[in-house]
C-alpha positions as CSV (number, residue, x, y, z in Angstrom):
1,X,92.2,188.8,56.9
2,X,89.6,188.0,59.3
3,X,88.8,184.5,60.2
4,X,85.8,183.2,58.7
5,X,83.1,181.9,60.9
6,X,82.2,178.4,60.2
7,X,79.1,178.0,58.2
8,X,76.1,176.3,59.5
9,X,76.7,173.5,57.1
10,X,80.2,173.0,58.3
11,X,79.0,173.1,61.9
12,X,76.3,170.5,61.1
13,X,78.9,168.4,59.3
14,X,81.2,168.6,62.2
15,X,78.4,167.7,64.7
16,X,77.4,164.8,62.4
17,X,81.0,163.6,62.4
18,X,81.3,163.8,66.1
19,X,78.0,161.9,66.5
20,X,79.2,159.3,64.1
21,X,82.5,159.0,66.0
22,X,80.5,158.7,69.3
23,X,78.3,156.1,67.8
24,X,81.3,154.2,66.5
25,X,82.9,154.4,69.9
26,X,79.7,153.1,71.5
27,X,79.5,150.3,69.0
28,X,83.2,149.4,69.7
29,X,82.5,149.5,73.4
30,X,79.4,147.4,72.9
31,X,81.4,144.9,70.8
32,X,84.2,144.8,73.4
33,X,81.6,144.3,76.2
34,X,79.9,141.6,74.1
35,X,83.3,139.9,73.6
36,X,84.2,140.2,77.3
37,X,80.7,138.7,78.2
38,X,81.3,135.9,75.6
39,X,84.8,135.3,77.1
40,X,83.3,135.2,80.6
41,X,80.6,132.8,79.5
42,X,83.3,130.6,77.8
43,X,85.4,130.8,81.0
44,X,82.4,130.0,83.2
45,X,81.4,127.0,81.0
46,X,85.0,125.8,81.0
47,X,85.2,126.2,84.8
48,X,82.0,124.2,85.1
49,X,83.4,121.5,82.9
50,X,86.6,121.3,84.9
51,X,84.7,121.2,88.2
52,X,82.6,118.4,86.8
53,X,85.7,116.5,85.7
54,X,87.4,117.1,89.1
55,X,84.3,115.8,90.9
56,X,84.1,112.7,88.6
57,X,87.8,112.0,89.2
58,X,87.4,112.4,92.9
59,X,84.4,110.0,92.9
60,X,86.4,107.5,90.9
61,X,89.3,107.8,93.3
62,X,87.0,107.3,96.3
63,X,85.5,104.2,94.6
64,X,88.9,102.8,93.8
65,X,90.1,103.4,97.4
66,X,86.9,101.6,98.7
67,X,87.6,98.7,96.3
68,X,91.1,98.5,97.6
69,X,89.9,98.4,101.3
70,X,87.4,95.7,100.4
71,X,90.0,93.7,98.6
72,X,92.4,94.0,101.6
73,X,89.6,92.9,104.0
74,X,88.7,90.0,101.7
75,X,92.4,88.9,101.4
76,X,92.9,89.2,105.2
77,X,89.8,87.1,105.8
78,X,91.0,84.5,103.2
79,X,94.5,84.4,104.9
80,X,92.9,83.9,108.3
81,X,90.7,81.2,107.0
82,X,93.7,79.5,105.3
83,X,95.7,79.6,108.5
84,X,92.7,78.5,110.6
85,X,91.9,75.5,108.3
86,X,95.4,74.8,106.9
87,X,95.7,71.4,108.7
88,X,92.1,70.3,107.9
89,X,93.3,68.1,105.0
90,X,95.9,66.4,107.2
91,X,93.4,65.9,110.0
92,X,90.8,64.5,107.6
93,X,93.5,62.1,106.1
94,X,94.4,61.0,109.7
95,X,90.8,60.0,110.6
96,X,91.2,56.4,109.2
97,X,94.3,56.0,111.5
98,X,92.3,57.3,114.4
99,X,89.5,54.8,113.5
100,X,92.1,52.0,113.5
101,X,93.3,53.0,117.0
102,X,89.8,53.0,118.3
103,X,89.2,49.5,116.8
104,X,92.4,48.3,118.4
105,X,91.3,49.6,121.8
106,X,87.9,48.1,121.5
107,X,89.2,44.5,120.8
108,X,88.1,41.8,123.2
109,X,91.0,41.7,125.7
110,X,90.6,38.0,126.4
111,X,91.2,37.0,122.8
112,X,94.1,39.5,122.4
113,X,97.6,38.2,122.2
114,X,100.9,40.2,122.2
115,X,101.5,39.2,118.6
116,X,98.1,40.4,117.3
117,X,98.5,43.6,119.3
118,X,102.0,44.2,117.9
119,X,100.8,43.4,114.4
120,X,97.9,45.9,114.7
121,X,100.1,48.6,116.1
122,X,102.6,48.0,113.3
123,X,99.8,48.3,110.7
124,X,98.6,51.6,112.2
125,X,102.2,52.9,112.4
126,X,102.8,52.1,108.7
127,X,99.5,53.7,107.8
128,X,100.5,56.9,109.7
129,X,104.0,57.0,108.2
130,X,102.6,56.6,104.7
131,X,100.1,59.4,105.3
132,X,102.8,61.8,106.7
133,X,105.2,60.9,103.9
134,X,102.5,61.7,101.4
135,X,102.1,65.1,103.1
136,X,105.9,65.8,102.7
137,X,107.4,64.4,105.9
138,X,110.6,62.5,105.6
139,X,113.1,61.2,108.2
140,X,116.6,62.6,108.4
141,X,119.2,59.9,107.6
142,X,121.9,60.1,110.3
143,X,123.9,57.0,111.2
144,X,127.1,56.8,109.2
145,X,126.6,60.3,107.8
146,X,128.9,63.2,108.6
147,X,127.6,65.4,111.4
148,X,125.6,68.3,109.9
149,X,124.7,71.1,112.4
150,X,121.7,72.0,110.2
151,X,120.0,68.6,110.6
152,X,121.7,67.0,113.6
153,X,121.8,67.9,117.3
154,X,124.8,66.3,119.0
155,X,123.9,65.2,122.6
156,X,126.9,62.9,123.1
157,X,130.4,62.4,121.8
158,X,132.0,58.9,121.8
159,X,135.1,57.3,120.4
160,X,134.3,54.4,118.1
161,X,137.1,53.0,115.9
162,X,134.5,51.8,113.3
163,X,133.6,55.3,112.3
164,X,135.6,58.3,111.1
165,X,135.8,61.4,113.2
166,X,132.8,63.7,113.0
167,X,130.5,60.9,111.8
168,X,127.2,60.1,113.5
169,X,127.5,56.8,115.4
170,X,124.0,56.4,116.8
171,X,120.6,58.1,116.4
172,X,118.9,58.6,119.8
173,X,115.8,60.3,118.4
174,X,114.8,60.6,114.8
175,X,114.8,63.9,113.1
176,X,112.4,65.0,110.4
177,X,112.2,67.2,107.3
178,X,108.9,68.7,106.2
179,X,109.4,69.2,102.5
180,X,112.6,71.3,102.5
181,X,112.6,72.4,106.2
182,X,113.9,70.8,109.3
183,X,111.0,70.5,111.7
184,X,113.0,68.5,114.3
185,X,116.8,67.8,114.1
186,X,117.9,64.3,114.9
187,X,119.5,63.8,118.3
188,X,122.7,61.9,117.7
189,X,125.9,60.5,119.2
190,X,129.0,61.8,117.2
191,X,132.4,60.1,116.9
192,X,135.2,62.2,118.3
C-alpha cells in the first residue's frame, strides 16, 4: 500500500502542536529567566545587606578602638598625675612643722636659752614623728633582737658577754619601715 499523504488538517494540527510546544518552551524559558532574575535580585539585596552589616561592624570596631586609645591615654595621664602629686598630702601635712621651724628660727636670740631651744626642737621632733607614723612610717626595733639581714645592716661585730651570739648589741643609725617595706635598714653592731 502506498503511504497516505498527511491531510491538511493533520498538518495544521501538527503545526499547532509545534507552536504550542514552542510557546510552552518560551514560557518555561521566560519563567526560568524570571526566576534567575528574582534570584539575582535576592542575591544582590542580600549582598547589600551583608555589606551594610560589615560596614556597621567595622565602624563599631573603629569606635571601640578609639575608645580604648582614649581610655589608655586618660589612664596614663591619671597615673602620671598620681605619681607627680603622690607626696602632696604628706607635704601639706608637714607645713605646720615647717611653720614651727620658722617660728623657732625667728625667736629673739637674746631671750633664747638652751632649755627653751631644746624644748622647741623636741616639740617639733615629736610633731614630725607623729605625722610620719600617721603616714605609715615606723622605726625598726634592733637592740636585743636577733640580727635579721632583711632589716639590719651589720657594720661592726663585737664580743659582749651580756648578749647571745647573733644579737644586735647597739644601734648606730635607726632603720625604718614604711608600711610593710624597709626603706632604710638599721645600722647595727652585732655580738659575735
